[in-house]
Biopython code that builds the backbone (N, CA, C, O; Angstrom):
import numpy as np
from Bio.PDB.StructureBuilder import StructureBuilder

atoms = [
    (1, "MET", "N", (38.306, 55.703, -32.300)),
    (1, "MET", "CA", (37.604, 55.003, -32.208)),
    (1, "MET", "C", (37.838, 53.256, -32.184)),
    (1, "MET", "O", (37.127, 52.419, -31.627)),
    (2, "LYS", "N", (38.735, 53.106, -32.763)),
    (2, "LYS", "CA", (39.303, 51.896, -32.477)),
    (2, "LYS", "C", (39.916, 50.998, -31.512)),
    (2, "LYS", "O", (39.767, 49.810, -31.226)),
    (3, "LYS", "N", (40.965, 52.349, -30.931)),
    (3, "LYS", "CA", (41.529, 52.036, -30.110)),
    (3, "LYS", "C", (40.791, 51.864, -28.584)),
    (3, "LYS", "O", (41.205, 51.516, -27.479)),
    (4, "TYR", "N", (39.747, 52.207, -29.011)),
    (4, "TYR", "CA", (39.241, 52.337, -27.634)),
    (4, "TYR", "C", (38.294, 51.432, -26.678)),
    (4, "TYR", "O", (38.173, 51.519, -25.456)),
    (5, "LEU", "N", (37.453, 50.251, -27.865)),
    (5, "LEU", "CA", (36.783, 50.079, -28.615)),
    (5, "LEU", "C", (36.690, 48.996, -26.873)),
    (5, "LEU", "O", (35.694, 48.932, -26.152)),
    (6, "LYS", "N", (37.833, 48.403, -26.662)),
    (6, "LYS", "CA", (38.631, 47.267, -25.882)),
    (6, "LYS", "C", (38.028, 47.919, -24.101)),
    (6, "LYS", "O", (37.449, 47.380, -23.158)),
    (7, "GLU", "N", (38.470, 49.086, -24.329)),
    (7, "GLU", "CA", (37.703, 49.815, -22.509)),
    (7, "GLU", "C", (36.521, 50.028, -22.575)),
    (7, "GLU", "O", (35.845, 49.795, -21.573)),
    (8, "ILE", "N", (35.813, 50.602, -23.920)),
    (8, "ILE", "CA", (34.056, 50.737, -23.887)),
    (8, "ILE", "C", (33.526, 48.982, -23.772)),
    (8, "ILE", "O", (32.425, 48.994, -23.221)),
    (9, "GLU", "N", (33.781, 48.105, -23.974)),
    (9, "GLU", "CA", (33.086, 46.632, -23.772)),
    (9, "GLU", "C", (33.872, 46.533, -22.462)),
    (9, "GLU", "O", (33.087, 45.913, -21.744)),
    (10, "THR", "N", (35.097, 46.813, -21.645)),
    (10, "THR", "CA", (35.165, 46.298, -20.254)),
    (10, "THR", "C", (34.427, 47.027, -19.449)),
    (10, "THR", "O", (34.053, 46.538, -18.383)),
    (11, "ALA", "N", (33.933, 48.896, -19.967)),
    (11, "ALA", "CA", (33.600, 49.534, -18.250)),
    (11, "ALA", "C", (31.650, 49.575, -19.113)),
    (11, "ALA", "O", (30.681, 50.182, -18.655)),
    (12, "ALA", "N", (31.687, 48.857, -20.180)),
    (12, "ALA", "CA", (30.166, 48.100, -20.320)),
    (12, "ALA", "C", (30.008, 46.746, -19.794)),
    (12, "ALA", "O", (29.389, 46.757, -18.730)),
    (13, "MET", "N", (30.331, 45.680, -20.152)),
    (13, "MET", "CA", (30.619, 44.322, -18.611)),
    (13, "MET", "C", (30.441, 44.673, -17.059)),
    (13, "MET", "O", (29.668, 44.209, -16.221)),
    (14, "ILE", "N", (31.287, 45.516, -16.989)),
    (14, "ILE", "CA", (30.845, 45.763, -15.436)),
    (14, "ILE", "C", (30.226, 46.455, -14.906)),
    (14, "ILE", "O", (30.159, 46.418, -13.677)),
    (15, "LEU", "N", (29.188, 47.810, -16.031)),
    (15, "LEU", "CA", (28.333, 48.110, -16.029)),
    (15, "LEU", "C", (27.141, 47.394, -15.692)),
    (15, "LEU", "O", (26.432, 47.666, -14.723)),
    (16, "LEU", "N", (26.878, 46.218, -16.738)),
    (16, "LEU", "CA", (25.557, 45.270, -16.373)),
    (16, "LEU", "C", (25.574, 44.574, -15.109)),
    (16, "LEU", "O", (24.583, 44.395, -14.402)),
    (17, "LEU", "N", (27.470, 43.955, -14.707)),
    (17, "LEU", "CA", (27.157, 43.558, -13.518)),
    (17, "LEU", "C", (26.877, 44.098, -12.194)),
    (17, "LEU", "O", (26.280, 43.436, -11.344)),
    (18, "ILE", "N", (27.491, 45.848, -11.908)),
    (18, "ILE", "CA", (26.973, 46.285, -11.470)),
    (18, "ILE", "C", (25.364, 45.875, -11.393)),
    (18, "ILE", "O", (24.736, 45.278, -10.519)),
    (19, "GLY", "N", (24.958, 46.435, -12.655)),
    (19, "GLY", "CA", (23.036, 46.810, -12.324)),
    (19, "GLY", "C", (22.291, 44.987, -12.522)),
    (19, "GLY", "O", (21.143, 44.765, -12.907)),
    (20, "LEU", "N", (23.307, 43.931, -12.141)),
    (20, "LEU", "CA", (22.703, 42.274, -12.116)),
    (20, "LEU", "C", (22.971, 42.288, -10.718)),
    (20, "LEU", "O", (22.317, 41.530, -10.001)),
    (21, "ILE", "N", (23.864, 43.061, -10.204)),
    (21, "ILE", "CA", (23.998, 43.073, -8.580)),
    (21, "ILE", "C", (22.854, 44.163, -7.786)),
    (21, "ILE", "O", (21.940, 44.087, -6.965)),
    (22, "ILE", "N", (23.218, 44.699, -8.211)),
    (22, "ILE", "CA", (21.920, 45.692, -7.578)),
    (22, "ILE", "C", (20.747, 45.212, -7.858)),
    (22, "ILE", "O", (20.280, 44.534, -6.943)),
    (23, "ALA", "N", (19.805, 45.355, -9.201)),
    (23, "ALA", "CA", (18.800, 44.623, -8.981)),
    (23, "ALA", "C", (18.485, 43.489, -8.169)),
    (23, "ALA", "O", (17.407, 43.363, -7.588)),
    (24, "LEU", "N", (19.690, 42.425, -8.114)),
    (24, "LEU", "CA", (19.321, 41.206, -7.012)),
    (24, "LEU", "C", (18.948, 42.163, -5.392)),
    (24, "LEU", "O", (18.079, 41.890, -4.563)),
    (25, "THR", "N", (19.830, 43.174, -5.373)),
    (25, "THR", "CA", (19.545, 43.174, -3.841)),
    (25, "THR", "C", (19.260, 44.389, -3.617)),
    (25, "THR", "O", (19.216, 44.448, -2.388)),
    (26, "ALA", "N", (18.953, 45.777, -4.180)),
    (26, "ALA", "CA", (18.871, 46.862, -4.084)),
    (26, "ALA", "C", (16.861, 46.812, -4.998)),
    (26, "ALA", "O", (15.992, 47.455, -4.409)),
    (27, "GLY", "N", (16.463, 46.038, -6.309)),
    (27, "GLY", "CA", (15.441, 46.455, -6.576)),
    (27, "GLY", "C", (15.806, 46.546, -7.754)),
    (27, "GLY", "O", (16.957, 46.954, -7.911)),
    (28, "TYR", "N", (14.912, 46.179, -9.122)),
    (28, "TYR", "CA", (14.875, 46.291, -10.232)),
    (28, "TYR", "C", (15.249, 47.799, -10.810)),
    (28, "TYR", "O", (16.040, 48.192, -11.667)),
    (29, "ASN", "N", (14.583, 48.262, -10.192)),
    (29, "ASN", "CA", (13.919, 49.695, -10.431)),
    (29, "ASN", "C", (15.457, 50.935, -10.232)),
    (29, "ASN", "O", (15.470, 52.012, -10.829)),
    (30, "TYR", "N", (16.495, 50.525, -9.398)),
    (30, "TYR", "CA", (18.064, 50.989, -9.736)),
    (30, "TYR", "C", (18.773, 49.928, -10.607)),
    (30, "TYR", "O", (19.620, 50.368, -11.385)),
    (31, "GLY", "N", (18.541, 48.524, -10.592)),
    (31, "GLY", "CA", (19.703, 48.336, -10.985)),
    (31, "GLY", "C", (19.520, 48.409, -12.941)),
    (31, "GLY", "O", (20.438, 48.644, -13.727)),
    (32, "ALA", "N", (18.110, 48.136, -13.281)),
    (32, "ALA", "CA", (17.928, 48.503, -14.749)),
    (32, "ALA", "C", (18.692, 49.591, -15.344)),
    (32, "ALA", "O", (19.240, 49.374, -16.425)),
    (33, "TRP", "N", (18.810, 50.792, -14.759)),
    (33, "TRP", "CA", (19.957, 51.807, -15.269)),
    (33, "TRP", "C", (21.071, 51.310, -15.909)),
    (33, "TRP", "O", (21.334, 51.183, -17.105)),
    (34, "PRO", "N", (21.806, 50.995, -14.696)),
    (34, "PRO", "CA", (23.050, 50.673, -15.102)),
    (34, "PRO", "C", (23.332, 49.498, -16.459)),
    (34, "PRO", "O", (24.039, 49.541, -17.465)),
    (35, "CYS", "N", (22.537, 48.641, -15.976)),
    (35, "CYS", "CA", (22.252, 47.195, -17.063)),
    (35, "CYS", "C", (22.274, 48.229, -18.411)),
    (35, "CYS", "O", (23.165, 48.197, -19.259)),
    (36, "GLY", "N", (21.312, 48.995, -18.429)),
    (36, "GLY", "CA", (20.297, 49.901, -19.981)),
    (36, "GLY", "C", (21.549, 50.458, -20.402)),
    (36, "GLY", "O", (21.703, 50.362, -21.619)),
    (37, "ILE", "N", (22.739, 51.154, -19.632)),
    (37, "ILE", "CA", (23.355, 52.345, -20.049)),
    (37, "ILE", "C", (24.671, 50.906, -20.736)),
    (37, "ILE", "O", (24.954, 50.838, -21.932)),
    (38, "GLY", "N", (25.096, 50.214, -19.973)),
    (38, "GLY", "CA", (25.995, 48.915, -20.374)),
    (38, "GLY", "C", (25.525, 48.371, -21.480)),
    (38, "GLY", "O", (26.319, 48.154, -22.396)),
    (39, "LEU", "N", (23.794, 47.953, -21.666)),
    (39, "LEU", "CA", (23.795, 47.468, -22.885)),
    (39, "LEU", "C", (23.871, 48.450, -24.090)),
    (39, "LEU", "O", (24.329, 47.981, -25.131)),
    (40, "LEU", "N", (23.463, 49.816, -24.081)),
    (40, "LEU", "CA", (23.646, 50.618, -25.125)),
    (40, "LEU", "C", (25.778, 50.407, -24.920)),
    (40, "LEU", "O", (26.086, 49.301, -25.363)),
    (41, "MET", "N", (26.463, 50.835, -24.638)),
    (41, "MET", "CA", (27.540, 51.153, -24.622)),
    (41, "MET", "C", (27.966, 49.597, -25.479)),
    (41, "MET", "O", (28.340, 49.907, -26.610)),
    (42, "LEU", "N", (28.010, 48.326, -25.315)),
    (42, "LEU", "CA", (28.133, 47.158, -25.880)),
    (42, "LEU", "C", (27.455, 46.906, -27.630)),
    (42, "LEU", "O", (27.843, 46.482, -28.718)),
    (43, "MET", "N", (26.161, 47.515, -26.963)),
    (43, "MET", "CA", (25.635, 48.028, -28.527)),
    (43, "MET", "C", (26.441, 49.145, -29.693)),
    (43, "MET", "O", (26.534, 49.041, -30.916)),
    (44, "LEU", "N", (26.889, 50.076, -28.883)),
    (44, "LEU", "CA", (27.757, 50.886, -29.890)),
    (44, "LEU", "C", (29.027, 50.318, -30.744)),
    (44, "LEU", "O", (29.497, 50.571, -31.853)),
    (45, "THR", "N", (29.378, 49.352, -29.591)),
    (45, "THR", "CA", (30.764, 48.190, -29.796)),
    (45, "THR", "C", (30.734, 47.975, -31.010)),
    (45, "THR", "O", (31.418, 48.441, -31.922)),
    (46, "PHE", "N", (29.308, 46.711, -30.996)),
    (46, "PHE", "CA", (28.924, 45.772, -31.612)),
    (46, "PHE", "C", (28.478, 46.395, -32.942)),
    (46, "PHE", "O", (28.402, 45.537, -33.822)),
    (47, "LEU", "N", (28.079, 47.947, -33.455)),
    (47, "LEU", "CA", (27.132, 48.423, -34.475)),
    (47, "LEU", "C", (29.044, 48.366, -35.109)),
    (47, "LEU", "O", (29.377, 47.681, -36.077)),
    (48, "TYR", "N", (29.641, 48.892, -34.617)),
    (48, "TYR", "CA", (31.449, 49.842, -35.397)),
    (48, "TYR", "C", (31.390, 48.356, -35.711)),
    (48, "TYR", "O", (30.906, 48.061, -36.804)),
    (49, "LYS", "N", (31.940, 47.071, -34.669)),
    (49, "LYS", "CA", (32.290, 46.431, -35.673)),
    (49, "LYS", "C", (31.640, 45.536, -36.260)),
    (49, "LYS", "O", (32.408, 44.793, -36.870)),
    (50, "ALA", "N", (30.266, 45.169, -36.396)),
    (50, "ALA", "CA", (29.283, 44.843, -37.496)),
    (50, "ALA", "C", (29.583, 45.331, -39.086)),
    (50, "ALA", "O", (29.268, 44.601, -40.025)),
    (51, "PHE", "N", (30.347, 46.891, -39.323)),
    (51, "PHE", "CA", (30.009, 47.714, -39.836)),
    (51, "PHE", "C", (31.699, 47.171, -40.422)),
    (51, "PHE", "O", (31.915, 47.587, -41.561)),
    (52, "LYS", "N", (32.637, 46.500, -39.936)),
    (52, "LYS", "CA", (33.816, 45.529, -39.967)),
    (52, "LYS", "C", (33.417, 44.860, -40.088)),
    (52, "LYS", "O", (34.222, 44.281, -39.359)),
    (53, "TRP", "N", (32.820, 44.160, -40.345)),
    (53, "TRP", "CA", (32.742, 42.154, -39.862)),
    (53, "TRP", "C", (34.105, 41.715, -40.920)),
    (53, "TRP", "O", (33.395, 40.946, -41.567)),
    (54, "LYS", "N", (34.812, 41.648, -41.277)),
    (54, "LYS", "CA", (35.805, 41.046, -42.490)),
    (54, "LYS", "C", (36.951, 41.207, -40.851)),
    (54, "LYS", "O", (37.465, 40.104, -40.668)),
    (55, "GLU", "N", (37.310, 42.010, -39.983)),
    (55, "GLU", "CA", (38.049, 43.117, -39.350)),
    (55, "GLU", "C", (38.001, 42.023, -37.806)),
    (55, "GLU", "O", (38.922, 41.499, -37.178)),
    (56, "TYR", "N", (36.574, 42.003, -37.609)),
    (56, "TYR", "CA", (35.880, 41.361, -36.199)),
    (56, "TYR", "C", (35.399, 40.828, -35.970)),
    (56, "TYR", "O", (34.707, 41.099, -34.989)),
    (57, "ALA", "N", (35.266, 39.691, -36.528)),
    (57, "ALA", "CA", (34.459, 39.067, -36.932)),
    (57, "ALA", "C", (34.542, 37.796, -35.718)),
    (57, "ALA", "O", (33.599, 37.372, -35.051)),
    (58, "LYS", "N", (35.089, 37.627, -35.701)),
    (58, "LYS", "CA", (35.405, 36.433, -34.599)),
    (58, "LYS", "C", (34.787, 36.948, -33.217)),
    (58, "LYS", "O", (34.254, 36.309, -32.309)),
    (59, "GLU", "N", (35.085, 38.593, -33.390)),
    (59, "GLU", "CA", (34.850, 38.740, -31.793)),
    (59, "GLU", "C", (33.266, 38.921, -32.332)),
    (59, "GLU", "O", (32.669, 38.723, -31.274)),
    (60, "ASN", "N", (32.458, 39.119, -33.112)),
    (60, "ASN", "CA", (31.281, 39.789, -33.652)),
    (60, "ASN", "C", (30.192, 38.709, -33.342)),
    (60, "ASN", "O", (29.040, 38.979, -33.005)),
    (61, "LYS", "N", (30.920, 36.920, -33.565)),
    (61, "LYS", "CA", (29.996, 36.241, -32.921)),
    (61, "LYS", "C", (30.098, 36.396, -31.099)),
    (61, "LYS", "O", (28.984, 36.329, -30.578)),
    (62, "ARG", "N", (30.875, 36.524, -30.440)),
    (62, "ARG", "CA", (30.917, 36.793, -29.267)),
    (62, "ARG", "C", (30.222, 37.555, -28.651)),
    (62, "ARG", "O", (29.437, 37.425, -27.712)),
    (63, "ASN", "N", (30.723, 38.745, -29.521)),
    (63, "ASN", "CA", (29.688, 40.098, -29.153)),
    (63, "ASN", "C", (28.050, 39.503, -28.898)),
    (63, "ASN", "O", (27.386, 39.400, -27.866)),
    (64, "ILE", "N", (27.751, 39.178, -30.306)),
    (64, "ILE", "CA", (26.519, 38.315, -30.511)),
    (64, "ILE", "C", (25.460, 37.311, -29.268)),
    (64, "ILE", "O", (24.276, 37.428, -28.954)),
    (65, "VAL", "N", (26.271, 36.589, -28.926)),
    (65, "VAL", "CA", (26.125, 35.916, -27.548)),
    (65, "VAL", "C", (26.216, 36.381, -26.076)),
    (65, "VAL", "O", (25.519, 35.913, -25.176)),
    (66, "ILE", "N", (27.410, 37.624, -25.881)),
    (66, "ILE", "CA", (26.874, 38.497, -24.285)),
    (66, "ILE", "C", (25.579, 39.337, -24.902)),
    (66, "ILE", "O", (24.501, 39.269, -24.312)),
    (67, "ILE", "N", (25.679, 39.901, -25.758)),
    (67, "ILE", "CA", (24.134, 40.530, -25.575)),
    (67, "ILE", "C", (22.959, 40.070, -25.044)),
    (67, "ILE", "O", (22.264, 40.404, -24.084)),
    (68, "LEU", "N", (22.863, 38.726, -26.391)),
    (68, "LEU", "CA", (21.565, 37.624, -25.818)),
    (68, "LEU", "C", (21.763, 37.448, -24.396)),
    (68, "LEU", "O", (20.874, 37.799, -23.621)),
    (69, "VAL", "N", (23.043, 36.844, -23.899)),
    (69, "VAL", "CA", (22.721, 36.577, -22.517)),
    (69, "VAL", "C", (22.199, 38.221, -21.093)),
    (69, "VAL", "O", (21.562, 38.379, -20.052)),
    (70, "ALA", "N", (23.012, 38.995, -22.053)),
    (70, "ALA", "CA", (22.546, 40.344, -21.486)),
    (70, "ALA", "C", (20.791, 40.358, -20.767)),
    (70, "ALA", "O", (20.187, 40.364, -19.694)),
    (71, "ILE", "N", (20.537, 40.358, -22.606)),
    (71, "ILE", "CA", (18.979, 40.747, -22.686)),
    (71, "ILE", "C", (17.941, 40.073, -21.724)),
    (71, "ILE", "O", (16.935, 40.509, -21.163)),
    (72, "LEU", "N", (18.967, 38.033, -21.752)),
    (72, "LEU", "CA", (17.880, 37.750, -20.763)),
    (72, "LEU", "C", (17.689, 37.706, -19.806)),
    (72, "LEU", "O", (16.811, 37.052, -19.243)),
    (73, "PHE", "N", (18.741, 38.640, -19.206)),
    (73, "PHE", "CA", (19.364, 38.593, -17.478)),
    (73, "PHE", "C", (18.407, 39.563, -17.570)),
    (73, "PHE", "O", (17.976, 39.796, -16.441)),
    (74, "LEU", "N", (17.735, 40.418, -18.635)),
    (74, "LEU", "CA", (16.794, 42.175, -18.369)),
    (74, "LEU", "C", (15.050, 41.397, -18.266)),
    (74, "LEU", "O", (13.930, 41.773, -17.921)),
    (75, "LEU", "N", (15.626, 40.251, -18.745)),
    (75, "LEU", "CA", (13.857, 39.705, -19.310)),
    (75, "LEU", "C", (13.876, 39.469, -17.950)),
    (75, "LEU", "O", (13.319, 40.033, -17.008)),
    (76, "ILE", "N", (14.535, 38.639, -18.020)),
    (76, "ILE", "CA", (14.314, 38.082, -16.125)),
    (76, "ILE", "C", (14.579, 38.678, -14.792)),
    (76, "ILE", "O", (14.696, 38.223, -13.655)),
    (77, "GLN", "N", (14.644, 40.126, -15.454)),
    (77, "GLN", "CA", (14.545, 40.991, -14.155)),
    (77, "GLN", "C", (13.187, 41.629, -13.942)),
    (77, "GLN", "O", (12.778, 42.050, -12.860)),
    (78, "MET", "N", (12.361, 41.659, -15.401)),
    (78, "MET", "CA", (11.612, 42.201, -14.880)),
    (78, "MET", "C", (10.864, 40.967, -14.786)),
    (78, "MET", "O", (10.251, 41.380, -13.802)),
    (79, "LEU", "N", (10.422, 39.905, -14.941)),
    (79, "LEU", "CA", (9.946, 38.227, -14.909)),
    (79, "LEU", "C", (9.624, 38.414, -13.495)),
    (79, "LEU", "O", (8.556, 38.296, -12.896)),
    (80, "MET", "N", (11.061, 38.803, -13.013)),
    (80, "MET", "CA", (10.324, 38.520, -11.444)),
    (80, "MET", "C", (9.830, 39.710, -10.494)),
    (80, "MET", "O", (9.811, 39.635, -9.266)),
    (81, "ILE", "N", (9.250, 41.324, -11.592)),
    (81, "ILE", "CA", (9.221, 42.248, -10.795)),
    (81, "ILE", "C", (7.293, 41.276, -10.159)),
    (81, "ILE", "O", (6.524, 40.957, -9.252)),
    (82, "ARG", "N", (7.474, 41.291, -10.940)),
    (82, "ARG", "CA", (5.084, 40.376, -11.213)),
    (82, "ARG", "C", (5.177, 39.581, -10.453)),
    (82, "ARG", "O", (4.224, 38.837, -10.220)),
]
sb = StructureBuilder()
sb.init_structure("model")
sb.init_model(0)
sb.init_chain("A")
sb.init_seg("    ")
for serial, (resi, resn, name, xyz) in enumerate(atoms, 1):
    if name == "N":
        sb.init_residue(resn, " ", resi, " ")
    sb.init_atom(name, np.array(xyz, "f"), 0.0, 1.0, " ", f" {name:<3s}", serial, name[0])
structure = sb.get_structure()
């Protein structure tokens, strides 16, 4: 798992970006799925690194900020629908 963390994070970021673009252009219903899957992938890597905090302390702080921003984007998308 350790050697694939960077690839999983990159794929998750790409999915978040794709989901955001789709949500803004085609609608929330289509964009929420890639964003949700990207968030789940980020959460998996975050949990792995959280259990090994000393080894990944710097990256953990960065990941916390990224996840909060991604959640904020999803909340903004949800509010735009109403």
